[in-house]
N, C-alpha and C positions, 0 to 999 in steps of 0.2 A: 469661638472664632466668628468674626463678623461675616455676614452673608457675602459681601463683595469679595472677601478673601477666599471663601470657599469656591465661589464661581471662578475666580482668577486661577486657582490651583487645579481645577478640574480639567482633565484632558482625556480624550479617548484614543490617543495615538495619532501617528502621522497618516494622512490619507494615501501617501505613496509608500509602499512597503520598503523600498530602497532607503528611505529616510528614517526608518525605525528599526534598523537591523539589530541594534543592541537591546531594544526593548520588546521586540516582536514576540519573544518566548512567553512574555506575560500575557499578551493579548490573543495569541494565535488560537483559532478555533479548530479543534481536531474533528473534522467532518468524516463522513463515510468515505468520501473521495480520498482523504488523507490515509485512511486505513487501507484502501485499495492500492495506493501507491506503495505503502510500506510492505504490503503482502505481495507485491510484484504482479498485481492483476491489471494495473494501468501503467503504461509507459509514456503515453502522449496526452498532455493536458492542454486544452484550448478553451478560451473564453474571451469575453469582451474586455476592453481596456478598463482596468480598475476592478475586475471581478475577483482578483486574488491569486492570479498565477504566480506573480513575483513574491507574494507572501509565502506561498508554499515553497518556492525555490529558495528563498532566504531562510525559511525555517528549517530546511533540510540541513543547513550548516550547524544548527543547534542540536541536531539529532544524530550526530556521528556515533555516539556510544550506543544508542538504540539500534542503529543500522548495523553497527559492528557486532552487536549481540545476535543479529540475524545473519552473521557471516557475510556482511556487506561492507565494502569500503566506498565511501562517497567522494567524488571529486567533481570539480566544476569547470566546464569548458568555456564559460563566459563570466566576466566579472559581475558580481551581484550589483555593484554600483560603481560610479566613476566612469573611467574611459572604457568604451566598448572595444573589446579585443579585435573585432573584425572590421573596425571603422575604415581601415586603409583599403579594403576591397572595393569601396566606392570609387576610389581614385584610379586604381588599376584593376578593373574587374576581369575575372576569368573570361576567356573568349567563348567558351561553350559549356554545356552541361558536363561533358566528360572531364574537363579540367576542374570544374567545381567539385565533382565527385572525388577526384584524386586528392584535392585539398582537404575535404572533410575527413576522408579515410586516414590519410597520413597524420593529420592534426590530432585525431583522437588517439592514434598510436603514441604520439609524444606526450599527450596529457596523461594517458594511463601509465606510461613508463615512468614519468616524473613522479606520479603519486606512489607507485610501487617502490620506487627508490626510497621514499620517505619511510616506508615500512620495512626497509632493509631486505627486500627480496634479493636473493643472491644465488638462486639455483641456475642450472645450466641454460634453461629456457630464457630467463630474463637476461642472462649474460650474452646470449646470442643477439637479442634485440638491441641491447646497449652497444655491443660491438659494431653491428651493422649501422646503427644511427651515428656512432662516432666516426666510422669510416666514411660516412656520407655527409659529415659536417652538420649533423642535425641534433647535436646536443648543445643546448644554449648555456652560455656562461651566466647570463642573467635570465633565468627561466620564467619571465612574466608571460602571461597569456598573449599579450600583444606581440612580444618578440617571437613566440612560437608560431603565431599566425604568419608573420612576415617571413620567417625562415622557411616554413612549409610552402608559402606562396612562391617564393623565389626558387625553391628546389623544384617544384612542379613545373613552373614556367621554363626553367633551364632544361629540365629533362625532356620536355616536349620540343623545345626549339633547338637545343644543341645535343649532339650525340654524347653518350657517356663513355664511349670506348674509342680508342684510336687503333688503327690498323697499321701493320708493318708495311712499308713501301716496297720491300723486296718480296716478302712471302704472302702478303695480303691477309695474314692471320692476326688475331687479336693480340695487341701488344701491351695496351694499358687500359685499365678500367678506372674511370673517374669516381664512381660511387658504387656502393654495394647493395643498393635498393632499386628495384625496378617497379615502375608504376603498374605494369602488367606482368603476366607470367614470363620470366626470362627464358631465352632460348637455351638449349642444352649447352652450347659453348659458353654462354655467360654464367649459367648455373655451375658449370665446372670450375669457373673462376671465382666462385663464392658469392655471386649476385643472387639475391632472394627477392621475392615479391612482397608487396605490402600485406597481402593475404597470409603469407607465411609468418610475418611478424605477429599477426593476430593469432595464428595457431600457437605460436610460442607463448604469447601473453596468456592465452586461454589455458594452456597446459600448466604454466606457472601458477596461475590462480587456482586451477583444479587441484594441483598437488598440495597447495597450502590450505585448501578447503574454503576459499573465499570467492566472492563475486564482486567485480568492480561496477559501481554505478556512476555513469558519466552524465551529469545534468547540464542542460543548456537552456538559457532563457534570453530575453531582451532582443530577440531577432528582429522585432519591429523597429528597434532603434538603429539597426545596422544599415538597412537599405531604404531609407526614407526617400520618397518621391521617385523611386526607380522600380516600378512594379515588375518590369521584365527581369531585372537582376534579382529581385526578391523571389520571383517565381522559380527561376533557375536554381537559386540557392536552396530553397526549401524543398523543391522536388528532388534534388540530388541528396539532400540531407535525409529525406525519407527513404530514398533508394539505399543509402548507406545503412540506415536503421534496419531495413529488410535484410541486407547482406550480413549484418552483424548478428542476426538471429541464428546464424550457423555456429556461433561461438557462445555456448550456454553460460559461460562465466563472465561475459561482457554484456552489460545492460546499458542502453542509451535511454535517458529520460529527457523528453522534449516538452517545453512550455512555449506556447505561442498564441496569437490572437485569432479568434474565430473568423473575423472579417478577412484576414489574410488567407486562411484555409478556404473560405468560400471563393475567393478570387482564383485560387489555384485549381480547385475542382471544377469551377465554372468553365474554364478553358480546356478541361480534359486532363485527367491524371489517372491512368489505368492502374497504377500500383496502389491506389487508395483502398482497393478491396482487400489488400494484404495487411492493412493497418487496423487490426482488430482490437488491440489493447489501448483504445483511446477513449477519452471522456470529456464532455463539455461541462464546464463549471456553471452551475445554475444556483440562483438564490430566490427564495420565496419570502413571504412576510415573516413566517416563523423563524427561519434561519437567520434572517437579517436582524430580527428583534433579539435573538439569542446572542448574536455577535455584538451588538451595541451594549446589551446589558452586561455581558462578560467584561466589557471594557469600563463601563461606568462603575461597577462595583470594585474595580481595582484602585479607585480613588479613595484613600483613607479619610481625607478631610470631608468628602461628601458623605461617607458613612457616619462619621462622628456627628456631623451637623444634624442628620436625621435620626441619630441614635440607633443605627443599624450595624449589623455585622455581615460579612460576605456570605456566611452560611444561612442567613435569613431568607435567601432567595431560592429555595429548593423548587417551589412550584411556579408555574407560569403566572398564576394569579398574583402571587407575591411580587413577582418581577413587574407586572403591569401596574400594580399599586404603587410601587416605588417610582416607576417612570412617570406616573401621573402626579406624583408629589413634586417632581422636578420641572416638568413642562406644562405651561398653561394650556388648557384645552379650549376654553371659551374665548371667542374673539368679540370685538366691539360690534360687528355686524351679525352677531348670533351664529357665526359659523363654528365648526368644531375642528380643532387640530389634534388628532390622535396619531398614533404611529402609522396606521394605514394611510392616513392623509399624507404624511411625510413621504412615505415610499412611493405613493402614487404620483406625487408632485416631482419626484426625482426620476421618473420613468422616461426613457428615450423612445424613439419611434418603433423600436423592436420590443417594446414592453419590458425592458430590462431595467432594474435598479441595481446598481453595483455598490459594494461596500465602500469604494473610494468616495463616491458622492455623498453617501450617508454619513461617513466619518467627517467629511468636510463640512456638511451642514451642522452637525452637532457641535463640533469645535467652534464654528463661526457663530453659532447662536450664543454660546457662552461668552465669546469675545464681545459680541454686540451688546450683551446685557451689562458687562462691565463698563463699556463705553457709555451706555445710556445712564447708568448710575452716576458716573463721574461727570459727564457733560450736562445732564439734565436733572440729576439728583433724584431720579425716579426709575424704579424698576417694577417688577411685579410684587405686589404686597403678599399675595397668597402663595405664589409659586417661586421657584428659584429662577426660572427663565420665562420671560413674558412672551406673549404671542407676537408682539412687534419684533422682538429679536429673532424669532423663528422665521418670520416672513422676510426680514431683511437678510438673514442668512441664506434663505432660498434663492434670492436674487444674486447673491455673491457666488453661490455654487453654479448657477446658470451662466453667469458671466465667465467664470473660469473654464467651464466645460466648453462653451462656445469658442473661447480663445484657443483651446486645445485643438478642437476640430478644425478651425481655420488654419492653424499652423501645420496640421497633418495633411490637409487636403487643399493646398493653395489654389489648385485649378478650379475648385468649387467655391472659393471665397466670394467672388463677385456675385454669384447667384444666391448664396446664403444672405449676404448683406442686403440684397435687394428685397428680401422678405421682411426687413425691419419696418415696423409700423403699418404693415399691410394686414389682411384678415388672418385670423387664426386658421381658418379652413378656406382653401381656394380651389376653384375649378381648374381644369387643364388650360382653358383659354385665358384665365386670369394669370396663371403662372407664365404663360407665353407672353402676355402683355407686360408683366413685371420685368421679364428678362430680355425682351426685345429680340427673340431668336425664332427660328423656324419650328414647325411642329415636330419634326424629327429630332432636332436638337433638344427641344423641351422635354420630349419623352426620355431621352438619354439622361439629361441632367436630373429630372424628377426621380427616375429609377435609381440613380446613383445616390441621391439624397435619402431615399428610402433605405438603401443598403447600409448606409452609415448611421441611420437612426435619427436624422434631422427632420425628416418628414415621415408620415405614415398615411395610408389610405383609410379614411374613416369608414368607407364602405368597401369591405374586402371583396365582396362579390361583384363589384363594378370595376372596370379597368379603363385606362386611357381617358377619353373625353367624359365618361360618366363617373370617373373617380373624384373623390374629394380629398385633396392633399392637405393634411393637417399638421401643424407644428405641435410636437409633444410638449408636455408641461416643463420638462427639463430645460428647454431652450426658450420658453416664452418670456421669462424675465429679462434675458439678455437681448431679445429681439423686440422689446418694447410692449409687451402685453401684460 
């Protein structure tokens, strides 16, 4: 097989997990965190954008049999890709945290009930839940997650705004009950008429699961895509979600799995969240040089054409030394200016201001380097003679990653866009007064903007022991290519 054809066929997967749902099972790296999730030691997973949260979320759908063997039934409260189920909440947001809490709690009831029906649960406990939901018009004809959210949203709003009972004009007694589910504990009079609380529905679901010897796992992800540019709504949504998580700990056969971004978590606790001390089963996704190298090698050796070209087999890479030798066969290390490009150089150049390198940027760079090499061979008739991928293709790919990452940041934080763009072509490291000059704002405003850029990783303080006027605000390698350095 010709060299260009090998390069053209090589792929290390999609940089966005949602885009490689069907092929993820081939690439997924089963880390210690993954084992903790399977063993129910971790329920809350957070990490930076591109760190692998969605990869875990998507991979769960390929592990239904393994989870079932552990007496677990997995269901998903958010679409892994495509339309976000909660998108309409941005248009008609809940009025307060109490309303949000009711929405989460009732929504999970519907998601769980729908899943248990697929497993033909038919005991008296599940029958009670289904009956109460039907009597309250909460059983969807087209049970998509989007329709469930809308149905629950409308139910909660109507239950708060409009009474669910009517009284007799003559006796003043309860004459008619509109629904059979109360958001709170019903009065004795309502309970006598068959009205039950949402908590009672959970008791029934838990009893049904316990009787059948199973636990339901309800997983939710993509929360950052729901409440974009509305931090207050986002904070209310997530605070109440975690409150519901704590409430559901009372039902041992119901497990909530939550995946979300660490910058969102930091915003929440920064403004105060007393319930955070109760969230003990949480973990931050972290990657170091070794784990990132193992991730990319596990993907490279999935390419049969690559192995054939070098006369290798996938089992030839048992040791780290063998893997490094194979990596060095593929990528040119020496550059024209006598610099060295090795794996450590690559991940260092992909670091943001928080010193994080994520799988997303690494996968993007490797795939882009292969595409650039094909382009160089076709357009210039020259690639690397000794290696598969030349140093020029790696350097060009690094700029492409930088550009894509900057575009993502600018779209996620539009209020910071003007300040980030004004860093273009300036110094890599700038003093406080220099930043103020670039931006043309007051000292107080400069401090706020600089701090925000540090929080999202676009800047970092080169001298960590110095603050404010003595700080040296530096653009990390990840953004330098896009900002003209």
